[in-house]
Backbone as CSV, one residue per row, in Angstrom:
resi,resn,N_x,N_y,N_z,CA_x,CA_y,CA_z,C_x,C_y,C_z
1,UNK,3.574,24.778,-10.221,4.576,26.360,-10.988,4.133,27.533,-10.332
2,UNK,2.216,27.610,-10.462,1.870,28.894,-9.773,1.799,28.865,-8.458
3,UNK,1.878,27.075,-7.045,2.277,27.241,-6.519,3.489,27.273,-5.667
4,UNK,4.411,27.348,-6.833,5.848,28.326,-6.225,5.933,29.438,-6.393
5,UNK,5.097,29.903,-7.241,5.415,31.525,-7.479,4.514,31.686,-6.108
6,UNK,3.671,31.533,-5.827,1.619,31.945,-4.307,2.854,31.351,-3.349
7,UNK,4.542,31.219,-3.300,4.827,30.438,-1.840,6.070,31.413,-1.698
8,UNK,6.566,31.390,-3.106,7.994,32.118,-3.211,7.661,33.770,-2.187
9,UNK,6.029,34.703,-2.749,6.002,35.537,-2.706,5.580,35.258,-1.285
10,UNK,4.959,34.909,-0.754,4.592,34.330,0.459,5.219,34.713,1.908
11,UNK,6.345,33.838,1.259,8.050,33.676,1.664,8.485,35.061,2.148
12,UNK,8.726,35.847,1.055,8.856,37.653,0.634,8.026,38.161,1.276
13,UNK,7.119,38.329,1.093,6.052,39.380,2.115,6.740,39.289,3.529
14,UNK,6.957,37.833,4.267,6.991,37.361,5.560,7.839,38.128,5.910
15,UNK,9.029,38.649,4.904,10.964,38.473,5.183,10.862,37.441,5.921
16,UNK,10.502,36.010,5.299,11.686,35.262,5.657,13.043,34.789,4.160
17,UNK,13.993,34.289,5.641,15.113,33.778,4.688,15.199,32.847,3.788
18,UNK,16.706,32.431,2.828,16.479,30.518,2.603,17.099,30.314,4.501
19,UNK,17.655,30.592,5.201,17.996,30.361,6.387,17.087,29.479,7.340
20,UNK,15.955,30.467,7.121,14.301,30.836,8.349,13.753,29.532,7.435
21,UNK,13.569,29.761,6.120,12.902,28.233,5.798,13.901,26.774,5.911
22,UNK,14.728,26.622,5.946,15.697,25.335,6.299,15.554,25.076,7.826
23,UNK,15.661,25.856,8.594,15.309,25.783,9.955,13.674,25.303,10.019
24,UNK,12.879,25.730,9.491,11.881,25.439,9.666,11.112,23.461,9.776
25,UNK,11.621,23.801,8.687,11.488,22.785,7.350,12.403,21.323,8.314
26,UNK,13.818,21.935,8.965,14.556,20.818,10.197,13.707,20.829,11.253
27,UNK,13.455,22.136,11.788,12.710,21.872,13.384,11.089,20.826,12.837
28,UNK,10.553,21.291,11.755,9.265,19.982,11.557,10.262,18.645,11.655
29,UNK,10.753,18.412,10.988,11.430,17.146,10.872,12.233,16.222,12.135
30,UNK,12.773,17.362,12.825,12.936,17.065,14.246,11.623,16.765,15.168
31,UNK,10.956,17.010,14.731,9.641,16.898,15.578,8.965,15.232,15.550
32,UNK,8.557,15.464,14.260,8.217,13.577,12.773,9.587,12.731,14.083
33,UNK,10.812,12.979,13.952,11.683,12.162,14.270,11.501,11.813,16.202
34,UNK,10.506,12.501,16.970,10.696,12.086,18.314,9.761,11.889,18.242
35,UNK,8.495,12.530,17.964,6.874,11.567,17.771,6.908,10.037,17.665
36,UNK,8.451,9.935,16.073,8.206,8.599,15.763,8.625,7.851,16.945
37,UNK,10.096,8.060,17.733,10.908,7.631,18.191,10.026,6.795,20.170
38,UNK,9.092,8.279,20.023,8.216,8.334,21.211,7.357,7.225,21.156
39,UNK,6.576,7.101,19.367,5.778,5.888,19.277,6.546,4.464,19.459
40,UNK,8.077,4.856,18.672,8.765,3.413,18.576,8.443,2.433,17.426
41,UNK,8.270,4.043,16.990,8.155,3.493,14.737,9.367,2.371,14.743
42,UNK,9.260,1.625,13.577,10.951,0.727,13.039,11.182,1.730,12.080
43,UNK,12.053,1.964,11.946,12.664,2.586,10.534,12.281,2.267,9.464
44,UNK,11.263,1.953,8.277,10.461,1.278,7.461,9.520,2.403,7.554
45,UNK,8.756,2.406,9.109,7.524,3.435,8.883,8.019,5.267,9.233
46,UNK,9.143,4.788,10.419,9.504,7.000,9.629,9.561,6.403,8.563
47,UNK,10.910,6.543,7.417,10.980,6.491,6.590,9.633,7.278,5.735
48,UNK,8.766,6.103,5.718,7.536,6.913,5.130,6.590,7.801,5.739
49,UNK,6.420,7.863,7.027,5.819,9.300,8.045,7.067,10.797,7.048
50,UNK,8.730,10.206,7.351,9.161,11.956,6.569,9.296,12.063,5.599
51,UNK,8.829,11.292,4.738,8.604,11.377,3.811,7.059,12.271,2.826
52,UNK,5.887,12.115,3.790,4.564,12.564,3.860,4.031,13.579,4.810
53,UNK,5.236,14.625,5.908,5.831,15.732,7.240,6.208,16.298,5.732
54,UNK,5.472,17.249,7.148,5.354,18.675,7.133,5.338,19.398,5.465
55,UNK,4.334,19.362,4.828,4.765,19.009,3.603,4.211,20.622,3.593
56,UNK,3.671,21.453,3.823,4.360,23.286,4.009,5.905,23.748,3.943
57,UNK,6.604,23.459,5.009,7.972,23.758,5.393,8.156,22.477,3.868
58,UNK,8.462,21.508,3.377,9.094,21.715,2.573,8.503,21.475,1.023
59,UNK,7.312,22.986,0.217,7.259,23.321,-0.194,8.156,24.260,0.575
60,UNK,8.063,25.186,0.957,8.610,26.508,1.212,10.321,26.733,0.170
61,UNK,11.083,25.026,0.939,12.551,24.942,0.886,12.695,24.737,-0.177
62,UNK,11.760,23.617,-0.866,12.233,23.447,-2.606,11.301,25.320,-2.575
63,UNK,10.715,26.240,-2.997,10.090,27.004,-3.763,12.058,27.640,-3.521
64,UNK,12.351,27.979,-1.864,12.973,28.741,-1.722,14.488,28.183,-2.771
65,UNK,14.853,27.059,-2.289,15.801,26.576,-3.530,16.000,27.358,-4.555
66,UNK,15.339,26.783,-5.218,14.625,26.676,-6.805,14.993,28.758,-7.195
67,UNK,14.055,29.283,-6.454,14.564,30.595,-6.565,16.056,31.318,-6.539
68,UNK,16.873,30.341,-5.626,17.979,30.309,-5.279,18.696,30.349,-6.608
69,UNK,18.679,28.710,-6.436,19.614,28.084,-7.776,18.960,29.388,-9.401
70,UNK,18.237,29.726,-9.646,18.076,30.440,-10.908,18.561,31.362,-10.205
71,UNK,19.275,32.811,-9.506,19.694,33.170,-9.117,20.930,33.165,-9.118
72,UNK,21.239,32.022,-9.602,22.461,31.880,-9.383,22.484,31.132,-11.003
73,UNK,21.597,31.781,-11.704,22.040,31.398,-13.353,21.479,30.253,-13.712
74,UNK,21.186,29.331,-12.986,20.623,28.057,-13.349,19.217,27.841,-13.670
75,UNK,19.288,26.804,-15.016,17.575,26.477,-16.039,16.730,26.593,-14.905
76,UNK,15.715,26.478,-15.184,14.754,26.342,-14.334,14.621,24.960,-13.682
77,UNK,14.775,24.770,-14.794,15.120,22.238,-14.857,16.022,22.259,-13.813
78,UNK,17.525,23.066,-13.994,18.158,22.578,-12.767,18.078,23.654,-11.835
79,UNK,16.976,24.082,-11.756,16.828,24.633,-10.590,15.884,23.672,-9.477
80,UNK,15.156,22.855,-10.808,13.913,22.213,-9.160,14.165,20.748,-9.789
81,UNK,15.327,20.086,-10.035,16.087,18.607,-9.091,16.906,19.188,-8.425
82,UNK,18.053,19.906,-8.629,18.506,20.774,-7.408,17.764,20.594,-6.206
83,UNK,16.829,21.545,-6.169,16.108,20.758,-5.153,15.473,20.309,-4.785
84,UNK,14.957,19.218,-5.804,14.048,17.777,-5.527,15.980,17.219,-4.653
85,UNK,16.911,17.413,-5.256,17.847,16.912,-4.465,17.592,17.132,-3.298
86,UNK,18.030,17.775,-2.846,18.253,18.984,-1.764,17.061,18.327,-0.317
87,UNK,15.688,18.278,-0.799,14.349,18.021,0.025,15.162,16.366,0.154
88,UNK,15.141,16.076,-0.592,15.648,14.344,-0.790,16.753,14.346,0.656
89,UNK,17.242,14.920,0.408,18.980,15.112,1.262,18.227,14.793,2.641
90,UNK,17.217,16.369,2.637,17.092,16.280,4.291,16.564,15.120,4.729
91,UNK,15.417,14.298,4.260,14.666,14.016,4.268,15.797,12.854,5.174
92,UNK,16.698,12.106,4.376,17.551,10.747,4.228,18.209,11.259,5.505
93,UNK,19.253,12.780,5.448,19.126,12.839,7.113,19.342,12.233,8.439
94,UNK,17.516,12.400,7.949,17.018,11.892,9.590,16.697,10.959,9.819
95,UNK,16.328,9.743,8.221,15.762,8.731,8.345,17.656,7.979,8.352
96,UNK,19.005,8.355,8.675,19.695,7.905,8.620,20.341,7.805,10.213
97,UNK,19.509,8.635,11.170,20.264,8.035,12.431,19.174,8.306,12.820
98,UNK,17.556,7.586,12.367,16.319,7.334,13.118,17.387,5.857,13.458
99,UNK,17.938,4.719,13.489,17.915,3.609,14.211,19.470,4.117,15.678
100,UNK,20.100,4.944,15.001,20.919,5.044,15.782,20.435,5.888,17.782
101,UNK,19.165,6.779,16.556,18.833,7.743,18.481,18.094,6.774,18.667
102,UNK,17.332,5.754,18.043,16.460,4.956,18.739,17.606,3.667,19.914
103,UNK,18.612,3.371,18.921,18.910,2.417,19.900,20.038,2.963,21.290
104,UNK,19.741,4.509,20.957,20.541,5.146,22.742,19.071,5.179,23.483
105,UNK,18.251,6.171,22.721,17.332,6.119,23.754,17.236,8.013,23.592
106,UNK,18.145,8.396,22.529,18.360,10.182,22.431,16.983,10.820,21.458
107,UNK,16.811,12.249,21.697,15.999,12.518,21.058,16.675,14.009,20.221
108,UNK,16.535,14.235,19.320,16.765,15.354,18.318,16.136,16.887,19.394
109,UNK,16.787,17.614,19.445,16.678,19.234,19.608,16.765,20.316,18.150
110,UNK,14.969,20.766,18.173,15.099,21.873,17.347,15.902,22.856,17.813
111,UNK,16.230,23.652,16.427,17.412,24.709,16.605,16.128,25.879,17.195
112,UNK,17.014,26.843,18.396,16.192,27.728,18.165,15.878,27.094,20.306
113,UNK,15.930,25.612,20.707,15.492,25.161,21.934,16.023,25.322,22.791
């Protein structure tokens, strides 16, 4: 919990928004996905890599989601479960498209590039 509070404080001090945090996490997952495609990793290995990748961005996304959900009136437990589900959905999005990207030899583009 303390780490979440510290991450939220850092985000607020940096003037970051939820959209910025989502973009940062997404762009990091794009980098991981493209690197895995270049290494020709299997889908299973890519899925494992995604779980362990981008810890700082993942934590910032989770923290901002918790903070937002609590702002909408959710309890801490509800907000944390929602944030966990959102992180899992983001990872699944990049995992689900990996096979198609690999078969077509296509790479993702980061937002802002």
